[in-house]
C-alpha positions in Angstrom: 0.0 0.0 0.0 2.8 2.4 0.8 4.3 1.9 -2.6 1.0 2.6 -4.2 0.7 5.8 -2.3 4.2 6.8 -3.3 3.4 6.0 -6.9 0.2 8.1 -6.7 2.2 10.9 -5.2 4.8 10.8 -7.9 2.0 10.7 -10.6 0.3 13.7 -8.9 3.6 15.6 -8.9 4.3 14.8 -12.5 0.8 16.1 -13.4 1.5 19.4 -11.6 4.9 19.7 -13.3 3.3 19.1 -16.7 0.8 21.9 -16.0 3.6 24.2 -15.0 5.6 23.4 -18.1 2.5 24.1 -20.2 2.1 27.5 -18.5 5.8 28.3 -19.1 5.6 27.3 -22.7 2.6 29.5 -23.2 4.4 32.5 -21.6 7.5 31.9 -23.8 5.3 31.8 -26.9 3.5 35.1 -25.8 6.9 36.7 -25.2 8.2 35.7 -28.7 5.0 37.0 -30.3 5.3 40.3 -28.3 9.0 40.7 -29.3 8.1 39.9 -33.0 5.3 42.6 -32.9 7.7 45.1 -31.4 10.3 44.4 -34.1 7.7 44.6 -36.8 6.5 48.0 -35.5 10.1 49.3 -35.4 10.7 48.2 -38.9 7.5 49.8 -40.2 8.5 53.1 -38.5 11.9 52.9 -40.1 10.5 52.3 -43.5 8.1 55.3 -43.1 11.0 57.5 -42.0 13.1 56.3 -45.0 10.2 57.2 -47.3 9.9 60.6 -45.7 13.7 61.2 -46.1 13.5 60.2 -49.8 10.6 62.6 -50.4 12.5 65.4 -48.7 15.6 64.8 -50.8 13.5 64.8 -54.0 11.9 68.0 -52.9 15.2 69.9 -52.6 
């Protein structure tokens, strides 16, 4: 009986660890997506600035 309880305890701990790993994976994915969105926004701003600079140079 003691071995069965130990086994059940181990299984319970593994389930908890699996849930924690799932949460961490989700947070990592969200962080990657957030970083990608930030990089995309910066690139879009740079492209807009480049176009404005080109227009100013053509206007001179």
